[in-house]
N, C-alpha and C positions, 0 to 999 in steps of 0.2 A: 504494500500500500504506500502510495507516495506521501511524503510528509507535508507537501503543500496541498491544502484543502481545495484550492482552485482547480488543480489538476484532477483531483478525485471527483469533484462535482462536475467538471467538464466531461470526464469520461462517462459518468452516469447519464448525463444529458444526451451525449452523442449516442450511447448504446440504446437508451430508451427511445430516442427519435428514430433510430434505424429499425428497431423492432416494431414500432408503431407503423412506420412506412411499409415494412414487409407485410405486416398483418393486413393493412389496407389493400395492398396489391393482391394478396391471396384472396381476400374477401371479394374483390371485384370479379375475380375469375370463377368463384364458386357460388355466387348468389343464386344460380338456377337450382341448386340442390335444396335450398331451404323449404320450399313448399312440399317437396317430397319427404324430407325428414319430419316436418310438422305432421303430415298425413300419417307417416309411419308411427310416430309417437301417439297420435290420437287412436289409431287402430290397436296399438298395444295396450293402451289404457282401457279401451272398450272391451277388448278380448279378455284382459285380466279381470275386469269387473264381472263379465259373463261367467268366466271360470270360477270365480269366487262364489257367485250366486248358485252354481250347480253343486257346490260342496255340501255334503250332509251337515246339518247343524248339530253342534254338540249341546247337550242339555246344560242349562245355566247352573253354575255352582259345582259342577263336576270337573275334576282335573283329568286330562288325558292319561291313559295308562302308559307305563314305561316299558312295555313289552314283557311283562312278567307272566 
C-alpha cells in the first residue's frame, strides 16, 4: 500500500470507474436477456407454489418423524 493517500485514493477511483464502465458495456450487450430471465423467475415461483400446494398437509402440532 502506498504511503501517500492521494495515490491510494486515485487508484481506487480509477479501478472503480473502469469496473463501472465495463459493467455498463456488458449491460448494453445483454439487455435482451432480461425479459427472458424475468419470465423464467416468475415460472419458477408459480411452479414452486403449485408444488407446495400439492404436498400433503401435516397435522398442526405434530412434529415430523425422524425415520424411527
